[in-house]
C-alpha positions in Angstrom: 0.0 0.0 0.0 1.4 3.4 -0.9 1.4 6.3 1.5 -1.2 9.0 1.0 -0.4 12.7 0.8 3.3 12.3 0.1 5.0 15.0 -1.7 6.6 14.0 -5.0 10.4 14.2 -5.2 11.7 17.3 -6.9 12.6 17.0 -10.5 16.3 17.1 -11.5 17.4 19.9 -13.9 17.7 17.3 -16.6 14.1 16.0 -16.1 12.8 19.5 -16.0 14.6 20.4 -19.2 13.3 17.2 -20.9 9.7 18.0 -19.9 10.0 21.7 -21.1 11.4 20.5 -24.4 8.4 18.1 -24.9 6.0 20.9 -24.0 7.6 23.2 -26.5 7.5 20.6 -29.2 3.7 20.1 -29.0 2.2 21.8 -32.1 -1.3 21.4 -30.7 -0.7 23.3 -27.6 1.6 26.3 -28.3 2.6 28.4 -25.3 0.4 31.5 -24.9 2.2 34.8 -25.7 2.2 37.8 -23.3 -0.2 39.6 -25.7 -2.6 36.7 -25.6 -2.5 36.5 -21.9 -3.1 40.2 -21.6 -6.3 39.9 -23.5 -7.5 36.8 -21.6 -10.5 37.0 -19.4 -12.9 34.8 -17.4 -14.7 32.2 -19.6 -18.2 33.5 -18.7 -17.2 37.0 -19.7 -15.5 36.1 -22.9 -18.2 33.6 -24.0 -21.4 34.6 -22.1 -23.8 32.7 -24.4 -21.8 29.5 -24.3 -21.4 29.8 -20.5 -25.2 30.2 -20.1 -25.8 27.1 -22.3 -23.4 25.1 -20.3 -24.9 26.2 -17.0 -28.4 25.1 -18.3 -27.2 21.8 -19.7 -24.6 20.9 -17.2 -26.3 22.2 -14.0 -25.4 19.1 -12.1 -27.4 16.0 -11.2 -31.1 16.2 -10.9 -32.4 16.1 -7.3 -33.0 12.6 -6.1 -36.4 11.6 -4.7 -34.6 9.5 -2.1 -31.4 11.3 -1.3 -28.6 9.6 0.7 -27.2 11.0 3.9 -23.5 11.2 4.8 -22.9 9.5 8.1 -19.9 8.5 10.2 -19.8 4.9 11.3 -17.2 2.6 12.8 -16.9 -0.8 11.3 -14.6 -3.8 11.9 -11.6 -3.7 9.5 -12.4 -7.1 8.0 -15.9 -6.1 7.2 -14.8 -2.8 5.5 -12.0 -4.5 3.6 -14.4 -7.3 2.4 -16.7 -4.7 0.8 -13.9 -2.5 -0.6 -12.4 -5.6 -2.2 -15.5 -5.9 -4.4 -14.4 -2.7 -6.2 -16.2 0.5 -7.1 -19.7 0.7 -5.9 -18.9 -1.1 -2.6 -20.8 1.6 -0.6 -24.0 1.0 -2.6 -23.6 -2.8 -2.1 -23.1 -2.3 1.6 -26.2 -0.1 1.7 -28.2 -2.9 -0.1 -27.0 -5.5 2.4 -28.1 -3.3 5.3 -31.4 -2.6 3.6 -32.1 -6.3 3.2 -31.2 -6.9 6.9 -34.2 -4.8 8.0 -32.8 -4.5 11.5 
């Protein structure tokens, strides 16, 4: 298991130079000039109609008729690991097991 929240090691000068060379060689993503950056503005101000359309179409998930609640619960490690080992969606599966238990 890898440690969480560890800082990456600093790049060497050679690694940094190689990365910068690769960035500079990408024809699809040229570096912005100072003049371009001076004219830049917030997306919603530069493209207001597009921003409005995106807000209307991508306004987030629709409200659920049966919303879930975040809770804090203490579980035995073996129980938690067993559910996590089943992969993504383990919390929903745990919810279903608890629902069927009808305790």
